[in-house]
C-alpha positions as CSV (number, residue, x, y, z in Angstrom):
1,M,0.0,0.0,-0.1
2,I,2.8,2.5,1.0
3,R,4.5,1.5,-2.2
4,T,1.6,2.0,-4.3
5,A,1.0,5.4,-2.9
6,R,4.5,6.7,-3.4
7,K,4.3,5.7,-7.2
8,A,1.1,7.5,-7.5
9,R,2.4,10.7,-5.9
10,A,5.5,10.4,-8.2
11,S,3.3,9.8,-11.3
12,H,1.2,13.1,-10.3
13,L,4.4,15.4,-9.7
14,A,6.0,14.4,-13.0
15,V,3.0,15.8,-15.2
16,P,4.2,19.4,-14.7
17,L,7.8,18.7,-15.8
18,V,6.4,17.0,-19.2
19,L,4.0,20.0,-19.7
20,V,6.5,22.8,-19.0
21,P,8.8,22.3,-22.0
22,A,5.7,22.0,-24.2
23,L,4.5,25.1,-22.9
24,A,7.4,27.1,-23.4
25,L,7.6,26.1,-27.0
26,V,4.1,27.3,-27.5
27,A,5.0,30.5,-25.8
28,A,8.2,30.7,-28.4
29,G,6.0,29.8,-31.3
30,C,3.6,33.2,-30.3
31,G,6.5,35.3,-29.6
32,S,8.0,34.4,-33.0
33,D,4.7,35.5,-34.8
34,D,4.5,38.8,-32.8
35,D,7.8,39.5,-33.9
36,N,7.6,38.6,-37.7
37,A,4.5,40.9,-37.6
38,G,6.4,43.9,-36.2
39,S,9.2,43.7,-38.4
40,T,7.1,43.7,-41.7
41,S,6.5,47.1,-42.7
42,T,6.0,49.0,-46.4
43,T,8.6,52.0,-47.0
44,A,6.7,55.0,-47.9
45,P,7.9,56.8,-51.1
46,E,10.2,59.7,-50.7
47,T,8.6,63.0,-50.6
48,H,9.3,65.9,-53.6
49,K,7.7,69.3,-54.2
50,I,8.6,71.2,-57.3
51,T,6.8,74.5,-58.2
52,V,6.2,75.0,-62.2
53,L,5.8,78.8,-63.4
54,A,4.2,78.5,-67.0
55,A,2.4,80.3,-69.5
56,A,-1.3,80.9,-69.4
57,S,-1.8,79.1,-72.6
58,L,-0.1,76.1,-70.9
59,T,-2.8,75.6,-68.2
60,G,-4.8,72.5,-69.7
61,T,-1.8,70.7,-71.0
62,F,0.8,71.4,-68.0
63,T,-2.2,70.6,-65.6
64,E,-2.3,66.9,-67.3
65,L,1.2,66.5,-67.5
66,G,1.7,67.5,-63.8
67,K,-1.0,64.7,-62.9
68,Q,0.9,62.1,-64.9
69,F,4.2,62.8,-63.4
70,E,2.9,62.6,-59.9
71,A,1.4,59.2,-61.1
72,A,4.9,58.2,-62.6
73,H,6.6,59.4,-59.4
74,L,4.9,58.7,-56.4
75,G,5.5,61.4,-53.8
76,T,6.0,63.8,-56.0
77,T,4.0,67.0,-55.7
78,V,3.8,69.5,-58.7
79,T,2.4,73.0,-57.8
80,F,1.7,75.1,-60.9
81,S,1.3,78.9,-60.9
82,F,-0.2,80.3,-64.6
83,A,0.5,83.8,-65.9
84,A,1.8,85.8,-68.6
85,S,5.1,84.6,-69.6
86,S,6.3,88.2,-69.4
87,A,5.1,88.6,-65.8
88,L,6.7,85.0,-64.9
89,A,10.0,86.0,-66.2
90,Q,9.8,89.6,-64.0
91,Q,9.0,87.4,-60.9
92,I,11.6,84.8,-61.4
93,N,14.2,87.8,-61.8
94,S,12.8,89.3,-58.7
95,G,13.6,86.1,-56.7
96,A,10.4,84.2,-56.9
97,P,10.7,80.8,-55.6
98,A,10.2,78.3,-58.2
99,D,11.7,75.1,-60.1
100,V,11.0,75.2,-63.4
101,F,10.0,78.1,-65.9
102,A,8.1,77.2,-69.2
103,S,7.5,80.0,-71.4
104,A,5.2,81.2,-74.3
105,S,8.1,83.0,-75.8
106,T,11.7,82.6,-76.2
107,K,12.4,86.5,-75.7
108,N,11.1,85.9,-71.9
109,M,13.1,82.9,-71.2
110,T,16.1,84.9,-72.5
111,E,15.7,87.4,-70.0
112,V,15.6,84.8,-67.5
113,V,18.7,83.1,-68.9
114,D,20.7,86.4,-69.2
115,A,19.8,87.2,-65.7
116,G,21.6,83.6,-64.7
117,N,18.4,82.4,-63.3
118,A,18.3,79.7,-65.8
119,T,20.4,77.5,-68.5
120,D,20.0,75.4,-71.3
121,P,16.3,75.8,-72.2
122,K,15.1,73.4,-74.6
123,V,11.9,74.1,-77.0
124,F,9.1,71.7,-77.0
125,A,6.0,73.3,-78.8
126,T,4.8,76.1,-81.0
127,N,1.5,77.6,-81.3
128,S,-0.3,80.1,-83.8
129,L,-3.2,82.7,-83.4
130,E,-6.8,82.3,-84.4
131,I,-9.8,84.7,-83.9
132,A,-12.2,83.8,-81.3
133,V,-15.8,84.7,-81.6
134,P,-18.8,84.1,-79.4
135,K,-20.7,81.0,-80.4
136,D,-23.4,82.6,-81.7
137,N,-21.2,85.1,-83.7
138,P,-23.2,88.3,-83.2
139,A,-20.9,90.7,-85.3
140,H,-21.0,87.8,-88.1
141,I,-17.2,88.1,-88.3
142,D,-15.5,85.9,-91.5
143,E,-12.2,87.0,-91.6
144,L,-9.5,89.2,-90.5
145,G,-10.7,92.2,-92.2
146,D,-14.1,92.2,-90.3
147,L,-12.4,93.0,-87.1
148,D,-11.9,97.0,-88.2
149,E,-15.7,97.3,-89.1
150,P,-17.5,99.9,-87.3
151,G,-18.9,99.0,-84.0
152,V,-16.9,95.8,-83.8
153,K,-15.1,95.1,-80.3
154,V,-12.1,93.3,-80.4
155,A,-9.8,92.3,-77.5
156,L,-6.0,91.7,-77.6
157,C,-3.4,90.9,-75.1
158,E,-1.5,93.5,-73.6
159,E,1.5,94.2,-76.0
160,Q,4.2,92.9,-73.9
161,V,2.9,89.8,-73.6
162,P,3.4,87.2,-76.1
163,C,0.1,86.8,-77.4
164,G,0.1,90.4,-77.9
165,V,3.2,90.5,-79.7
166,A,1.9,87.8,-81.9
167,A,-1.4,89.8,-82.5
168,K,0.8,92.8,-83.2
169,T,2.7,90.6,-85.9
170,V,-0.4,89.6,-87.6
171,L,-1.8,93.1,-87.8
172,E,1.2,94.4,-89.1
173,K,1.3,91.5,-92.0
174,S,-2.1,91.9,-92.5
175,G,-2.2,95.8,-92.5
176,E,-5.5,95.8,-90.7
177,K,-5.7,98.9,-88.2
178,I,-7.8,97.4,-85.1
179,T,-8.4,99.6,-82.1
180,P,-9.2,97.3,-79.2
181,V,-11.8,98.1,-76.5
182,T,-9.6,96.0,-73.9
183,Y,-6.5,94.6,-73.4
184,G,-5.9,91.2,-71.4
185,A,-3.3,90.3,-69.0
186,D,-2.9,87.2,-70.5
187,V,-4.4,84.8,-73.5
188,K,-7.1,83.4,-70.7
189,A,-8.2,86.8,-70.1
190,V,-8.9,87.5,-73.8
191,L,-10.7,84.6,-74.0
192,T,-12.6,85.2,-71.2
193,S,-14.1,88.5,-72.8
194,V,-15.0,86.5,-75.7
195,T,-17.0,83.4,-73.8
196,L,-18.8,86.1,-71.9
197,G,-19.9,88.3,-74.8
198,E,-18.0,91.6,-73.4
199,V,-16.5,91.6,-77.1
200,D,-17.1,90.3,-80.6
201,A,-13.5,88.7,-81.1
202,G,-10.3,88.2,-79.5
203,L,-7.0,86.9,-81.0
204,V,-5.8,84.2,-79.0
205,Y,-4.1,81.0,-79.7
206,Q,-5.3,78.2,-81.8
207,T,-5.2,75.8,-78.8
208,D,-7.4,78.1,-76.5
209,V,-9.8,78.1,-78.9
210,A,-9.7,74.2,-78.8
211,A,-9.8,74.1,-75.0
212,A,-12.9,76.3,-74.9
213,G,-15.0,73.4,-76.9
214,D,-18.3,75.1,-78.0
215,K,-18.2,78.2,-75.7
216,V,-16.6,80.0,-78.8
217,T,-16.0,79.7,-82.7
218,G,-12.7,79.9,-84.2
219,I,-11.9,81.8,-87.4
220,E,-8.3,80.8,-89.1
221,I,-5.9,83.4,-90.1
222,P,-4.4,82.9,-92.9
223,A,-0.6,81.3,-92.8
224,D,1.0,84.2,-94.7
225,V,0.1,86.6,-92.2
226,N,-0.3,84.8,-88.9
227,A,2.2,84.6,-86.2
228,R,4.1,81.7,-84.5
229,T,5.1,81.6,-80.9
230,T,7.6,79.1,-79.6
231,Y,7.6,77.4,-76.1
232,P,10.9,76.9,-74.2
233,V,11.3,75.3,-70.7
234,A,14.2,75.1,-68.4
235,T,14.9,74.3,-64.9
236,L,15.8,77.5,-62.6
237,K,19.1,78.1,-60.9
238,D,17.8,78.4,-57.4
239,A,15.4,75.2,-57.7
240,K,15.4,73.6,-54.2
241,D,15.2,70.3,-55.6
242,Q,17.0,70.3,-59.0
243,E,16.7,66.4,-59.5
244,T,13.1,66.5,-59.4
245,A,12.7,69.6,-61.6
246,K,14.8,68.2,-64.1
247,A,13.1,65.2,-64.0
248,F,10.0,67.1,-64.7
249,V,11.7,69.0,-68.0
250,D,12.5,65.8,-69.1
251,Y,9.0,64.4,-69.0
252,V,7.8,67.7,-70.8
253,L,10.1,67.0,-73.7
254,S,9.5,63.1,-73.8
255,D,6.9,60.9,-75.9
256,E,4.5,61.2,-73.8
257,G,4.5,65.1,-73.1
258,S,4.6,65.5,-77.1
259,K,1.4,63.3,-77.0
260,V,-0.3,65.7,-74.6
261,F,0.8,68.8,-76.8
262,T,-0.1,67.2,-79.9
263,E,-3.6,66.2,-78.9
264,A,-4.1,69.9,-77.6
265,G,-3.6,71.3,-80.9
266,F,0.0,72.8,-80.3
267,G,2.7,72.4,-83.3
268,P,5.9,70.3,-83.1
269,P,9.2,72.1,-81.8
270,A,10.7,74.5,-84.4
């Protein structure tokens, strides 16, 4: 009897000795899973931000290119400021912070380069003028010569603005004498005057007429009196993120960029 009781007591004490190692293994296994879960992580893309100053006539195309560029370069944000090229050139030369400049005129780009604020600009597109009239064409304008008829209200870009320079060239070539009722700060301002019916016609870029859709009607200007403007782009000297700025310029010059400009009605680089 005593011997049996001792065996039973020994057997009862042995059970924890067998279970402890097993429990330790289970705990170790759980700890391993937690460690693995904690070590799994997704590296966030490096963030980059650039500011692009671009001609007003590039609003639609550059906005589209910006979206494409951001999609192709995760973590990158492109901020745009659109205005007349002459105004943007003045801003850059006055120290405005920016990374890329896209001008609707080689003259304004040259001003920035000569001031030492940009180097090696590249031409990426060209454009020509067209007459824009309200959709219902209340003044019944059919050609350039109709713009100097009595009572016809015309809007032009300011003379120092690229579209104003081009308009002056067209009028000189054609011999037409036009006194505009208003001058727009840029080509978008002139187009707005037309779409709102504030004027009977405006001289704008062909691409602006196309972008306006059915809001306006476009009337072609004969090639022999028309004027063409050239669009150069460059990375700015004081760009905070030179690498990303150069990558954006390369994207503008790429096949993807060329496709966007062609679809918008721009001509190829001269």
